[in-house]
C-alpha positions in Angstrom: 58.7 116.8 132.1 58.8 117.7 128.5 54.8 117.7 128.8 52.9 119.3 126.3 49.8 121.7 126.8 46.8 120.6 124.8 47.0 122.9 121.7 51.2 123.5 122.0 53.0 123.7 118.5 54.6 120.3 118.0 57.7 122.3 118.3 57.8 123.5 121.2 59.7 121.1 124.1 59.7 122.8 127.7 61.9 121.4 130.1 62.9 122.1 133.8 66.4 120.1 134.0 68.8 121.3 133.5 71.2 118.4 131.9 67.6 116.7 129.3 67.7 120.3 128.3 71.3 120.9 127.2 71.2 117.1 125.9 68.6 118.2 123.7 69.9 121.1 122.9 73.4 119.8 121.7 70.8 117.0 119.6 69.0 119.9 118.0 72.3 122.1 117.1 73.3 119.1 114.7 70.8 118.8 113.3 70.5 120.8 110.1 67.2 120.0 109.3 65.9 123.1 111.9 66.7 126.3 113.2 67.0 126.1 117.0 65.7 129.0 119.6 66.3 128.9 123.2 63.4 130.4 125.5 64.7 130.9 129.3 61.3 131.9 131.0 59.7 131.6 134.4 55.6 131.4 134.9 56.1 134.0 138.2 57.8 136.6 135.8 55.3 139.6 134.9 57.6 140.0 131.3 57.4 136.9 130.5 53.7 136.2 130.9 53.3 138.8 128.8 55.5 137.6 126.6 54.3 134.1 126.6 51.2 134.6 123.4 53.6 136.5 121.3 55.9 133.7 121.5 53.6 131.0 121.2 52.0 132.4 118.0 55.3 133.3 116.5 56.0 129.6 116.0 52.9 128.6 115.5 53.0 126.2 112.3 57.0 126.9 111.9 57.5 123.4 111.8 61.5 123.7 110.7 61.5 126.4 114.2 62.4 124.4 117.2 61.7 126.2 120.4 63.7 124.5 123.4 62.0 126.4 126.0 63.8 126.1 129.5 61.1 127.0 132.4 63.2 128.5 135.4 62.3 128.0 139.6 62.1 131.5 140.9 64.2 130.2 143.7 67.3 128.8 142.0 67.6 131.7 139.7 66.3 135.5 141.7 69.4 136.7 143.4 71.6 133.7 142.6 74.5 135.0 139.8 76.0 131.4 140.0 72.7 130.2 138.7 73.7 127.6 135.8 72.6 129.4 132.2 74.3 133.0 133.8 77.7 131.2 134.2 76.8 129.4 131.1 79.6 130.6 128.6 77.1 130.7 125.6 73.9 131.6 126.9 74.9 133.9 130.1 71.8 134.4 130.9 71.2 138.2 132.2 67.6 138.3 132.5 64.4 136.6 131.7 62.4 136.1 129.3 65.4 136.1 127.3 64.8 134.0 123.3 68.1 133.3 121.5 68.5 131.5 118.1 71.7 129.0 117.3 73.7 128.9 114.5 76.5 126.5 114.0 76.3 125.7 118.0 76.3 129.0 118.8 73.5 131.9 120.0 73.5 134.7 117.0 70.9 137.0 118.2 68.9 137.6 121.6 65.7 139.5 122.3 65.4 140.2 126.5 62.5 141.1 128.6 60.0 143.8 126.8 62.5 143.4 123.2 60.0 140.1 123.0 56.7 142.6 122.4 58.5 144.2 119.5 57.2 142.4 116.5 59.4 143.6 113.7 62.4 142.5 116.3 60.5 139.9 117.1 60.6 138.5 113.6 63.8 139.2 113.3 65.1 137.3 115.4 63.1 134.6 113.4 64.6 134.8 110.8 68.1 135.5 112.0 69.4 131.6 111.9 
């Protein structure tokens, strides 16, 4: 499930299984040698598709930045107020794409939807943890 696309940065890990994603997030947050970020994304979402090049470019070559990329299935998410990450106490997902930076086990900054296309906000988030 964590197959990397060719030429994808090795610091980006993709998931579609909630349990595997949460286990990896826990491991990553307990490892102080990197900065942890999570991305909630859907290939079916126009805002996600527009933001993808910015995200990939932003994490390219940043070995200390670990991005855990969660691929959301449209049918599980759309119109479902009880979707796991909407009700998750720390994630509280409202929309996609959502990129979150984490520190000391907690989210410290997030960008949602079109905010990911704002170069200044994106750079600020990458340096927030």
